[in-house]
N, C-alpha and C positions, 0 to 999 in steps of 0.2 A: 594399376600395374598387373603384369601377368604373374600369377602365383605358380608354385610348383604343385604337383598332384598330391592328393591325400588318398591313400589306399588302405582299406580295411581288410583284414584276413581273419577268418574264423573257421572252425571245424564243424563238420556235419555230425561228428560223433567223437567220443573220447578216443585219444590215441591216434588221431588222424595225422598229426605232425604239422598242424597249422602254425604253431609258434616257430618251428624250425623254418617253415617257408616264409613267415613274416621277416625273420632275421635275414634269410637269403635275399629277399626282395629289398630290404633296406640296404644291405651291402651292395647289391647291384646298382641301386639308385645312387649310393654314395660314390661308387666307382665312376659313374657318368657325370654327376653334378658336383663332385668334390666334397659334399657333405650331405647327410640325410639324418632324419630323426626316426627313432623307433619308440613308440609309446605303448607301454604295457597297460591294457585295459581289462585284464582278466583277474578278478579278485582272488581266485583260488588256483591260479596257475603256478604258484610257487616262486614267482619272481623270474622274469625273463633274463635278468642279469645272471642268475644261476645257470640257466641253459647256455648262455654265451661264455660263461667262465670269467665274468668281470664283476662278480658279486663283492669283491674286496676293493674294487677301484674307487678312488675318491670321487665324490659327487653326490648330488641330491637324488633322493628317491621321492615317491609320492608323499610320504609323511612330512617331508621338508618343504613341500610346495606352499608358498605363501603369496597370494595374489590380492592386491588391494585396488583393483580397477585400473583403468588407463590402458595404454598400449605397452606390451612387453617387447623389449628389443630381442630379436632372434639371436643376435650375437651373445647377449647376456645369457639367454637360455642355453645356448650351445655350450658356453664355457662353464656353466654350473653343473652340467650333467656328466656322468661317466662316459668315456669314449671307447668304442669298440670298432676298430677298422674304419675310422672316419664316420662312424654312426654314433650320434648322441642318443643315449638310452635313458629313458625314464621308466624305471622298474617299480613294480608294486612291492612294498615292504609292509604295508598295513592296509588291508582291504577297506577299512573304514575311512581311509583318507581319499578314496576315489570320489570325485565330485564332477557331475556333468557340466556345471557352469565353468569350473576351473579347466576342464578338458577343452571346452570351446575356446577359452582364452589361450591355452597352451598351443592348440593346433593352429589358431589364427596367427600366432607369433612364429611358430616353427615353419609354417608353409612359406613364409617370406624369406627363410634362410636355406631351404632345401626341401626335397621330397619328404613326405611324412608317411610312415607306415604304422597302422594301429593294430595291435594284436588283441582281438576281441573275444569275449566269452560267447558261447553259443546260445545261452538262454537269454530271453528278453529282460531288460532292466532299463531304468532311465538313462544310465550311463551308456549302455549299448545303443539306445535310440539316438542319443546325442551324437555318438560317434558315427553311426550309420548316416545320419542326416548330413554330416559334413564331408563324407567321403565321395570322391568322384567315381570310385570303382570299389567293389567288394569282391574278394576272392573267397569262395567257399571250397574248402579242402575236404574231400571225402575218399576213403578207400574204395576200391572196386570190389565190394562185398555186399551181399544182399542186405544183411542187417544194417550196415553202415549207410547204405542208400536209403533204407527205410527211415532211419533216424534223420538223415539229411533232408528228407521230404518235409519233416516237421519244422526244421530250422529254416528252410528256404521260404516258408510261408511268411516270415517276418522280414524278408528282404525285398528290395526293389528289383524286379527282373530286368529292368532297363539298365541297371548299373551293377549287375552281378554276373560273374563268370565262375566256372567250375575248374578246379585243378584236381585231377583224379590221381590218387596215390596207388601206384602199382597197376596191374592189368590182369584181366581175367577173360579167357576166350568166351565163357558163357555170359559175361556181363561186360561187353566192350564199352569204351568211353562214350561213343555216340548214343548208345542205348541208355546209359546213365543220364546223359544230357537231356534226352527226350523224356525220360521218366520224371525228371525234376523240372523240366521246362526252362532250363538255363543253358546258355552256350558253353561249350567246353573249350577251355584255354589250352589244355594239353594234359599229358600224363607225367606225373612226378615219380621218379624212381625212389626206391627205399635207399637211403644213404647212410653209410656207416660213419660219415664225418660228424653226424649229429650225436654220436654216442662215444666220442673219444674223450679220454681223461683231459681235464683242463678246459672243457667247454668246446663249443662249435668253432671249428676252423673253416671259414668259407673257402679258403684256397684249396681245400681237399675235397670239395664237393664234386659230385658227378656232373658232367656237362648238362644232363637233362634238367637238373634243378635250376641251373643258371639260365637255361634257355626258356623255361616257363616263366621265371621271374622277368626276363627281358621282354617276353611277349606281353606280360601284364603292364609293364612300363610303356611299351609302344602303344598299347590299347588306350592308355590313360593319358591323353594329351593334356598339357597345362591348360587351366581354365582361368579366364579373366574374371576375378571376383571383386574387382574394385577396391582392393585393400590398400589403405594408405601406407606409404613408406615410412 
């Protein structure tokens, strides 16, 4: 069968806004497909449910994940997770609960139910390696700043250039987006605006996002066509 896409998002430096873009991407994917999954894979990110404002929503977090082999039903996974604007969210509540094998099982199930977005840590780890291996596309978010681009150059070394694109946060006349792409050796998806919607009380409200954020998310989805993985229904 044809599966939905799996897209990883990570930052080139601290404060780049990668988690916000991951949430926007998941929301846009859900708007098209009717349902999407957002999986938090950053052990020190503070929990993506807090960013979204759904930290009190009923549903399982990473510490409640119990897998015993076999095939996981995507509908069961969807129903047991907190929901945010038609996005089923698996947030980190205990960094020690993150497991590469469990992540593989979870994404294999989720991708049969809708697009999957993974919010990744920027430093190498077995978990990040497992996540990157299953992704059809990886979006590296970096601000248009010299120091940020220097940091991103180290991060991009661990990524597959054939499956990686850049989302540039902000703009700088002295460091245009195409120049950043050339320096990092990665194609540029577009420029992300700084968005106040990510800093509103009560969590991220995607309906208040600036158009540019939604356009870049849509460009990522269009670039990442569904892939036939031979997954059994």
